[in-house]
ROSE-795588 format. One record per atom (N, C-alpha, C): x, y, z; residue in three letters. Coordinates in steps of 0.1 Angstrom, whole numbers, plus 5000, padded with zeros to 4 digits. Layout:
% ROSE-795588
XYZALA...
END
This chain:
% ROSE-795588
500849885000UNK500050005000UNK500950135000UNK502050125007UNK502850245008UNK503550264994UNK503950164987UNK504550184974UNK503650244964UNK502350224965UNK501350284956UNK501250434959UNK501250464972UNK501150614976UNK502450684971UNK503550614973UNK504850674968UNK504850704953UNK504350604946UNK504250614931UNK503250724927UNK502150734934UNK501150844931UNK501750984934UNK502450994946UNK503151124949UNK504151154939UNK505051064936UNK506151094926UNK505551134912UNK504451064909UNK503851104896UNK503251244896UNK502651274908UNK502151414909UNK503251514909UNK504351484915UNK505451584916UNK506051604902UNK506151494895UNK506651504881UNK505751574872UNK504451554874UNK503451624866UNK503451774869UNK503651804882UNK503651944886UNK504852014880UNK506051954881UNK507252004875UNK507152024860UNK506551924854UNK506351934839UNK505452064836UNK504352074843UNK503452194840UNK504152324844UNK504952324854UNK505652454858UNK506652484847UNK507452384841UNK508352414831UNK507652454818UNK506552394815UNK505752434803UNK505252574804UNK504752604816UNK504252744818UNK505352844817UNK506552814822UNK507652904821UNK508052924806UNK508152814799UNK508452824784UNK507452904776UNK506152874780UNK505052944773UNK505153094776UNK505453134789UNK505553274792UNK506753344785UNK507853274784UNK508953334777UNK508653354762UNK507953254756UNK507653264742UNK506653374740UNK505653384748UNK504653494747UNK505353634749UNK506253644759UNK506953764762UNK507853804750UNK508553714744UNK509453744733UNK508553784721UNK507453714718UNK506653754707UNK506053894709UNK505653924721UNK505154054723UNK506254164722UNK507354134727UNK508454234727UNK509054254713UNK509154144705UNK509854164692UNK508854184681UNK507654124681UNK506754134670UNK505654234672UNK505054234683UNK503854324685UNK504254464690UNK505154474700UNK505454604705UNK507054624705UNK507654624693UNK509054644692UNK509454784696UNK510654794701UNK511254924705UNK511654994692UNK511255124691UNK511555204680UNK512255334685UNK513555344681UNK514255464685UNK514155564674UNK513655684677UNK513355784668UNK513955914673UNK514755974664UNK515356104667UNK516156114680UNK516956014682UNK517856014694UNK518956114692UNK519256194701UNK520456284700UNK521756214700UNK522756254692UNK524056194692UNK524756184705UNK524456274715UNK525156264728UNK524656154736UNK523556084732UNK523155964739UNK523755834734UNK524555844724UNK525155724718UNK526455694725UNK526955574723UNK528255534728UNK529355614722UNK530455624728UNK531555714723UNK531955674709UNK531955544706UNK532455504692UNK531455564682UNK530155564685UNK529255614675UNK529155764675UNK529555834686UNK529655974687UNK530856014678UNK531855944678UNK533055974670UNK532655954655UNK531855854652UNK531455834638UNK530555954634UNK529756004643UNK528856114640UNK529756244637UNK530756254645UNK531656374643UNK532456364630UNK532856244627UNK533656224614UNK532656244602UNK531456204603UNK530456234593UNK530156384591UNK530156454603UNK529956594603UNK531156664596UNK532356614598UNK533556674592UNK533556644577UNK533156524573UNK533056494559UNK531956584552UNK530856604559UNK529756694554UNK530256834552UNK531056884562UNK531557014561UNK532557034550UNK533356924547UNK534356924536UNK533656934523UNK532456874522UNK531656874509UNK530857004507UNK530257054518UNK529257164517UNK529857294521UNK530857294529UNK531457424534UNK530457514541UNK529557454548UNK528457524555UNK528857524570UNK529357634575UNK529857644589UNK528757634599UNK527657704596UNK526557704605UNK525957564607UNK525857484597UNK525357354598UNK526357264605UNK527657284603UNK528757214610UNK528657234625UNK528457364629UNK528357404643UNK527157334649UNK526057334642UNK524857264647UNK525057114649UNK525657054640UNK525956904642UNK526956884653UNK527956974654UNK528956964665UNK528356974679UNK527457074680UNK526757104693UNK525856984698UNK525356904688UNK524556784692UNK525356684700UNK526656694700UNK527556604708UNK527556644722UNK527256764725UNK527156804739UNK528556824745UNK528756784758UNK529956804765UNK531156724760UNK530856614753UNK531856524748UNK532456564735UNK531856674729UNK532356724716UNK533856754716UNK534256844725UNK535656884724UNK536656774726UNK536356674735UNK537356564737UNK537256474724UNK536156454718UNK536056374706UNK536756444695UNK536656574694UNK537356644683UNK538856634685UNK539356644697UNK540756624700UNK541256484696UNK540456384699UNK540756244695UNK540856234680UNK539956294673UNK539956284659UNK541156354653UNK541456464659UNK542656544654UNK543956454657UNK543956384668UNK545156304672UNK545256184663UNK544056124659UNK544056004650UNK543156034639UNK543656094628UNK542856134617UNK542256024609UNK542955904610UNK542455794602UNK542555814587UNK541455794580UNK541455814565UNK541055964562UNK540756044571UNK540356184568UNK541656264567UNK541556364559UNK542756464558UNK542756554570UNK543956574575UNK544156654587UNK543756804584UNK543956854572UNK543556984569UNK542057004569UNK541356904565UNK539856904566UNK539356904580UNK540056824589UNK539656824603UNK539956954610UNK541157014607UNK541457144613UNK540557254608UNK540157254596UNK539257354591UNK537957344598UNK537457214600UNK536257194608UNK536357244622UNK537557214628UNK537757254642UNK537857404643UNK538357474633UNK538457624633UNK537057674631UNK536157614623UNK534857654621UNK534057644634UNK534157534641UNK533257514653UNK533857594665UNK535057634665UNK535657704676UNK535257854675UNK535057904663UNK534758044662UNK533458084667UNK
END
C-alpha cells in the first residue's frame, strides 16, 4: 500500500514540475513574441550625445565629411553641438588620430566650430 502512495506522489510531483516548466516556456515565448513582434522598440530622433563614444565619433567624422563637401559652417556647428559636452574631447581624439580623413579638413572643421 505504501509503494502505491509513493508512486502516486512521485507521479504528481513529476506532473507538477512538467506543468511548471511548460508554463515557464510558454511565458517566455509569449513575452518574446510581444516584445519583438507586437510592441518592438523604435528609436526615433535620438540625439547623438546619447550614443556610445564610438558612434559619437562616427557622427563627428560624418559631420567633418559633410563640412568638407558643403562648406556650411552654421550646419557644421549645429551638428557639433549635438554631441554636447563630449564634443571637444571627441574632436581632439579625431585630430590626434585622423584615420582616413585629411588633417587639413579636420582642422578646418575645428576652426569653424571654435569660432
